N, C-alpha and C positions, 0 to 999 in steps of 0.2 A: 733636604729630606724632612727635617724637623718642621719647617714652615709648611710644606705640602701636607704633612700629617695633621697640623693644626687646622688648616683650611678644610680638610676632609672632615675632621671632627666637628667644626663649626657647621658645615653643610648638613651633616647627618643630624646634628642637634636640631637644626631648623626643621628638617623633614620629620623627625620623630615627634617634636613638640606639636607640629601641625596635626599629625595623626591623632595624638592624644587629645588635642583640642576638638578635633572633629568628632571623636567618639563621645566626648563629654557634652557636645551640643546636639546629641541625637534627637532631642526634643524639638529642635528648630526645623523649619521647613527646609528642603534641599537648597532653595535659592539663598537661604541665609546661613548655610553652613560655611565653615572655613574653606578657603580655596584649596585646590589640589596642591600637594607638596611642591610640585614644579614651580608654581607661581610664587611661593615664598622662598624657594631655593635661590632665586636671583639675588637675595639679600646677603647670601654667604660670600664673604670676600676677605682677603687677608688683611686689608686695612682696618677692618672692624675688630681685629685682635690687638691693635695698637692702643695703648692707654691715652686718655685725654688728661692733660695736666690742668689742675685748678687750685686756686687758693681759697675757694669757698668751703665753708664748713657749717654744720648745724642748720639752723633755720634758713640762712642765706642760700645754702645749697638746695634745700627743699623748695625754695621760692624762685629758683632759677630754671625756667622751663627747658632750656636746651640740655641741662645735665640732670635734672630731677628724675629719679627712677621710682619714687614712691615706695610702695611695699616691695619692690624688686631689689632694693639695696640688700646686698648680702650681709651676713653677720659681721664679716671682716670689714666691709665698707662702713657699716654703722659704727663700729668701734673706731676706725681710723678717722672718720669725718664727724664724729661727735653727734651721731644720730640716734644713739640708744635712748630710749624713753621718749623720743620725738615721733616714733612710729610704733604701731602695734607689733607684737613680738614676731608673729609668723611672717616668713618671707615668701612672696608669691612671684613667680617669674612672669615674663612678658606675655606668655600664652594665657596664663591664668588671669592676668590683668585685662587682656583683650576680651576674655570670656565675660568677666564682670562688666566691663564697659559696654559690651554689646547687649548684654541683658538689660542694663540701665537704659541704653538707647532705645531698646525695643518697647520699653514701658511708656515712652513719650508718645502721646497720641497723635499729634499733628506735626507737619513738616517744620514749622517755625520753632516748636518746642525741641525738636530733634536738633535743629540748627543751633539754638542757644546752648543745648547740652554739649554739643561737639565743640563749640567755641570755648566754653568753659574748660573742657578737657584740654584743648590746645593751649590755653593760657596757663595750664598747670604742668603739662608733660608733653613735649613735642614728639618724642619717640613713640609714646603710647598712642597719641592721636593719629600720627601718620601710619603706624603699623596697623592699627585698626582699620583705617581707611583703605589701605592696600588689600587687606583681607576681604573687604566687602565693597570694592571699588565701584561697581556698577550700581550698587544700592546707595552708597554714600555720596557719590558725585552730584546727583540732583539735589542733595540737601546742602552741601557746602558750597555749591555753585548754582547755576541756573537750573530750575526756576526758583528754588526757595530763597536764594540770596536776594532776589528781586524784592520779595516781600519784606525781608529783613532790612533792606536799604530804605524802603518806603517808611518803615516804622522805626528807623534808626534812633531818633531822638526819644522815642518812647520806651525802647527796650535797652537803651544804653546802660552799661554797667561800669565799664572801665575803658580808658583810652588804649588804642592800639594803632600804631602807624604814626605818621607825621602830618600835622595839620598846618599848612602854610597859608595864612590868611593875608589878604591884600593890605590891611592897615599895618601889619607888622613886617612889611616887605624890607625895610631898612636893615633888619636883623636876620634876614633869611639865611645867609651864609653861616652865621653863628649857630642858628637853630639846627641846621643840617649837620654841621660838623660835631655838635655836642650830642646829637641823637645817636649817631653811629659814625665811628671813624672811617674814613675812606677805605683803608686797608681791610676793613671788616665787611665791605659791601661788594657783592657780585652782581646784584640785580636790583633795579629800581622800577617799580610799577607805579605809574602816575595817572591820575584822572582829574578833569575839571568838572566831572559829574553832569555834563549837559546832555549827553546822549546815552544814559544808562539802559542797557538791554533794550526792551521794548517799552520802557516806562518813562523815558525822557529825563528831564531835569530833576535831579534829586538832591542838589545842594551838598552839604557836608556828608550826608549819608553815603556818598560815593566811595568813601574810604573802604567800605566793605567789599566793593568790587575789586579793589586792588589787593586786598587780603585774600579774597577768593582766588584771584588769578595766581597769586603767589603760591597758594596751596597746590594748584595744578602743576606749576613748575616743579615743586618738590616731589609730588607723587609721580609725575611723569618722567622728569629728567633727573631727579635726585639732586636738585640744587638745594644747598643747605638753607633751611628756613631762617636760621639765625643770621644769614648773610643776605637777606632780602629786605629791602626798604620800601614799604607801602606809603604812598604820598597822595594827599588830596590838595589840589590848589583851590582854596575857597575864594571865589570871586563873586559871591552872591548867588542868588537864584531867582528865576522868574516863576517858580512854582508857588502860586499864591496860597495854596493849602499849607505849605511849609511856613511861609511868611506870617500867616495868621495863627500858627500853632505856638502857644506860649512856651512849649517845651522844646521848640526847635533850637538846636545847639550851634548852628552855623551863623555866618555873618548875615545879619538881617537887613538885606538891601537887594535891589534888583541886580541881575547879572551884569557884570562889567563887559564892555565890548570895545572895539576900536583900538586906538593907540595905547590906552591904559592897559588893556588886557594883553596886547602883544608885548608891551614892555615887561609886564609881570612874568609872562611865560619865558621871555628871553632872559630875564634875570635868573630864573630857575635853571634854564638850559646851560647858561654860561657857567654857573656854579658846578653843575654836573660835569661839564666838559673840563673845567679847571681842576676840580678836586677829586673826581671819580673817573679818571681817563680810561680805566680798564673795565668799567661797569657797563652792563647792557641795560638800556633804558626802554621800557615797554609803555607805549601810550595806550590808554584804555578808555573807551567810551567818551571821547571828545565829540562835540557836536559836528553835524555835517558841514557847517560853514567853516569850521576850523581844522578838522582832522587832516584833510589832505594837504592844505597849505602849510600847516605846522610840520608835518612829516617831510614835505618837499624842501622846506627851508633848512631843517637841521640834519637831514639824512646825510648830506655830503660832509658834514662837520664832525659827526660822532656816531657811535654805534647805537642806533635806535630803530624802533619797530612799532608799527600800528597794527594791532591784531585785527581790528574791525575791517581794515582795508587789506593788509598783506596776509594776515593769518587765514582769513576766510578764503581769499583768493588762492592761497597755497594748497589748502586741503581740497578745494573744489578742483583745482588744476590736477592734483594727484589722481582724484577719482576719474577725471576726464581722460587722463593718460591711460589708466587701466581700461576704461570703457572703449576708447579708440583702438587700443591694442586688441581687445576682444573682437572687434569688427574687422581686424586685419587691414586697417587703414592708418593714415597718419594725421596728426593734429592739424598740420598746415593745409589739409584738404577739406577741412570741415567748414560748414556754413552755420554760424552761431547766432541765435537770437537770445538776447538778455532782456528779461521782462522785469523792470524795476531798476532804476539807476540812482539809488541813494548811495550812502557810504559803502555798503556791502556790495551792491551791484556794480558800482563803478570800480571798486577795488578788484572784484573778480574779473571784470572785463579787462582791466589794466594788467592784471597778472597773466591772463591768457595771451594778451597782446605781446607782453614782454617775452613770454615763452616762445611765441611764434617767431619772434625776431632772433632770440638767442639759440633756440633749439632747431627751429624750422628754417632759419636763414632768410626770412622774409624782410623786406624793407618796411619802414613804418607805414607807408601808403598801402603796400600789399596786405599788411596785417589788418589795417583799418577796413579794407574791403571784405574781410571775412565776417564782419559784425553787422547786425541789425539790432539797435538798442531802443527799447520802448520805455518811456517814462510818462509822467502825468500828461504832457502835451501830445502823447502818441509817439510814433516813430520819430526819433531825432534826426533832423535833416539840417542842411545849411541854412534853411529859412526859419528854423526853430528859435524863437526869442528867449532871452533869459537863461542861456545855458550856464550851468555851474562849471567852475574850473575843472578841467579834465574831460568833460563830456564832449568837447570839441574833437577829441581823438576818435570818436565813434559815430560821427554824423554821416548820413548818406547824402549824396548830391541830390538836391531838391528836384532837379530836372529828371533824374532817374525815376522818380515816383509820381510824376504828374498825372499818369493815367491810373494810379491805384485808387481804389474805392475809399471814400470817406463817408461814413454814416452820420457822424456828428462832428461839426467843425471844431467844437470845443475839445473833443477827445482826439482829434487828428486821425492818423492812420492807426487802426487798432490791431490787436494781436492776431485775430483770425485772418485778416487781410495780409498781414506780414507773412504768416505761415503759408498762405496760398501762393504768394508771389515769390518769396525768398527761398521756399523749399528747404528749410533748415534741416541739418542732421543733428544739431544739438539745441535744446531748449532749456534755458536756465531761469528759474523764478526767484526773484528777491523783492517781491512787490507787497507782501503781507495781504494780498487779495485772495482770500480763501476761494478755492474752486475755479480760479482763473483758467487753469488748464483743463477745460471741460471736454466732454466726449467729442464734440464737433471739432475742436482745435486739435486734439490728439489724433483722431482718425484722419484728419486732413494731413497731418504731419506724417503719419504712418503710411499714407498712400504713395509717398514718393521716396521713402527710405526703408531699407531692409530691416535695420535695427535702430530705431530711434533712441537717442540718448536724452533723457528727460530728468532734470534735477529740480524738483520743487523744494526750494531751500528755506522758505520763510518759516519762522517759528514764533511762538509755540505751535504745537500740532494743529490747533484749531485755525491757524492762519495759513497753513500750507496750501500751495496752489493746486494740489491734487493729492489724493490718497494713492499710494503705490499699488494697492489692490486693483483700483479702477484702471490705472495706467496699464497694468498687466492684462486686464480683461479687454480693454479697448484696442490693444496691439497684438492680441492673440499670443501673449507670452513673449513677445520679441523685444520688449523695452529693456533698456539698461538704465537703472535708476539709482540715485542717491538722494537723500533727504537732509534737511537741516534739523529736523526733530526725529526722535526715535519712533519707529514703526515696527510692528511685529512681522515675522517672516510670513511669506505668502505660501499657503499650502497648495501644491500643484496636484493635478489629476493622477500623476504617477506615484503619488505618496511622498514625494520629496518636498523640501521646503526651499523657497527662494529667499535668501537672506538679503535684507535691505540695509545697505551701508549708510551710516549716519555721518554726514559731513561735519564732524566735530573738530573745531580748531585745536583742541587739546592733542590731536594726533601729530601736529607739526610744531606749534610754537615752543613747547618745552625743549624739543630737540634743537630748534634754532638758537634758543637762549644758551643751552649747554655748549653748543658748538662755538658760539661767539666767545663765551666766557673762557673756555679752556684754551682757545687759540689767541685770546686777547686781541681780537680783531678790532680795528679802528672803525670799521663800517660793516653793516650787513648789506652786501651788494645784491643786485638782481641775480647774478650768477650763483651766489651762495644759496639764495632762496631756491633757485631752480635745481641746484644739486640736492638740496634736502627733499624737495618735492619728488624728484626722480627716484631717490632712495625709498621714499614712502610708497610710490606707485608700484615698485617691484614687490611689495609685500601683500598686494591685493589677493585675497583668496580666489577671486574670479578668474585669475590667470591660470589656476589649476582646476577649478570647478566652475562650469558654466552657470550654475545656480548660486555660486558664492558671492560674497559681498565685494563691492568695488574698493572697499577700504578695510584695513585690518581692524580687529576688535579692540575696544578700549582696555580689555583685560590684559592685553599684551603691551600696554603703554610704555613701560620702562624699557623693554627690549626694542620697541619701535624707536623710542627717543635716542637710544644709543646709536642706531644705524643712521638716523637723520643727522645727529650731532657730528658723527664721524665724517659724513659727506660734507657738511657745512664747514667744519674746521679745516679739512684738507683743501677745499676750494678756496678758503681764505688764504692758505699758504700759497696756493697756485697763483692767486691774484696779487700777492705781495701786500696784503692788508693785515696779516697776522703778525703779532709781536710776541710770540711764544718762544722765539729763539731756538726752534727745533730745526734739525737738518733732514728729518725724515717725516713721512706722513704718519698721522695718528692711526693706530689700530683700534678695532672695536674693544678689545680687552683693555687697552690703555684708557679709552674713554670711560668704560665701565668703572675703572678704578678711580675716576674723578667724582663719581656720584656719591652723595650723602645717603646713607641707608638708615632707616628707622629701626635700629637695633641698639641695645645697651652695650656700650663699650666700657672696658675697664677704666677706672679713674685713678689718677696718681696725684697725691697731695704735694704741692710746692709752697714753701713758706714765702 
C-alpha cells in the first residue's frame, strides 16, 4: 500500500508540475507549449523512487552528466554531497529548468545553433536534455537528428568543441580492444551504434564527422525506448575518406587519407566485430550509414553470429512493411495477393523489398520463388531482369524473367523498361519510391495505376521533402481521394471537401528500431531474427489510426513513441523466447508493464552517498 501511494504521489507530481509549466509558458505559441499531462505521465514509475548510489561529491558530481541535477539539487543533497557554494542559493525543480532551457533554445536563430545548444545541454545534464526533448519531441527531433544533424556532420571539424564517443582509427588497430574496454566496461554497455561514415543520410562520405550520426541515433533510442544513455556506446570506424573537401580542409580531424577498401577494410571491421562478440555478448549492435557496397554484405556476414541490425536496410523495411500491413488491411485484402513495384533499388529500396519478401514467406506462407513473382523492381538500368548486367548482391532475388517482358515497350535502350510501362503492364496494387527522383510518380503514372486498382497504395519515401517522388496532395487529387499513402518526409494533412483532414503517415524508422533494440536488450537475445522483426512490425501495424478512422494515418504519431516502443519491444522479446534465442532465463512471457519497468526515464532520482 505504501509503494502504491508513493507511485500515485509521483504521478500526480508530474501532472501538477506540467500544468504549472504550461501556465507559466502562456506567452509561447500553442505548438511550443508543454505537452499534455498524459504525455509526461508515462515517466511516473516506482523504479524512479529508488535511490542511485554514488561516491561522487562536489565538482565531480556536477561534472558527471548522468547524475548532475544542476540547480535542482535539494538543500539536503547540497549539504550531503558538498555542493553548497558551488551552486546559486535557489533550488529550481526539473520543470523550472525545462522552462529556462526552452527559453534559451528559442533564442537561437538557426537550426545549427539550436543543435549546438542542445549538444552542450546534453554534455552537462542528461536528465534535463532528454526531459526537455520529450516535452517538445516533434520540434526537437529535426534538430537533434535529421535534417539538422546532417549539417552538423558536414561542419563537424569546424564546430568541434569536445570529444564524445569512441574514435577507432585504422593506424591504431593493434590496440582496439584496449581502447574499447577502457572507454566503457562491457557490463556498462547495452547498445553500440557504429558507422564508417560512407553513406551518411543523403550527403555521402563524411569521414570522422559520422560520429554525430551515431550519437543522434543513440538519442532516439533513449527518447523512444528509454535505453539508458549512459549505457550507449557511439563508435566511428575511421578508415579515411574520399571526400576531397574534407581532405583539403586543414581543420579536418579524421585520418587524412583516401577511404580504405578491400581486404584491409574487411579485416578492420572483422576485428571490431570480434571484440564486440567476445567482450559484449549481451549488447545490441546497430550499423548506421555504411556505404551501399558494404552495408548488406556486412549485415549478412555477422547477423548469424551476434545480435546486430542495419537501420538503413532493416529499419526502413520494417516501418514501411508496417504501413503496408495497415494499408492492405484497410483494403480488406492480404499482403500475399499484392503486386508490388519498387522504384529505386539502393540500400533502402533493396532493404524494403527484402523485408516485404521475408514477410511474404513468414506470414504469407509463400515460397521464395512465389514471393519473387510479386515484385517488379526498377533501378538505374530500368526494370531488373535476368538479362540486367552488374546486379548488386541481393538484387538477384527480385529480377523478372527476361522472356516475360520481351514485348514490353522500351523508349530508350539506356534507360531500359521505365516506370510508366511497368505500371501499364504489371498493374501494381502497391507503388514504393526510394529513388530520390522528385516528381517521378507523376499524374500519368498515378492515373494509370488508379485505372486498374480500387485503392492504390503509394509510398513516395525519398527524403528530404524536395526529393519525394510525389506530393500526397497531388496523389489524392489524381486518385479522387482513394489513395492510401505514407511518405518518408513529413507532409501536412490534406484538407478534404467535407471539412475533415486526411493525415499523412511519415515512415519514420524511429517508430520501430528503438523497440527492436529494447526487446533484444531485455531478452538478452543472441540474434535479431526475421521472425522477431516481423513480430515487432505486426505489433506496430496494429497501432495505425487508419484502422479506426478511414482518414487516419497508416502509422502512429511520433508523440506516442515511448508507448509504441513498449509494445514493439514486448513482441520482439517474446518472439526471441519462442525461438529459443533469448538468454534472459525467464519462464514466462514479458508483459508490457514489465518492459515499461526496464526503461530509463529522464527524471531526477534520489541520490545516496557511498564511501
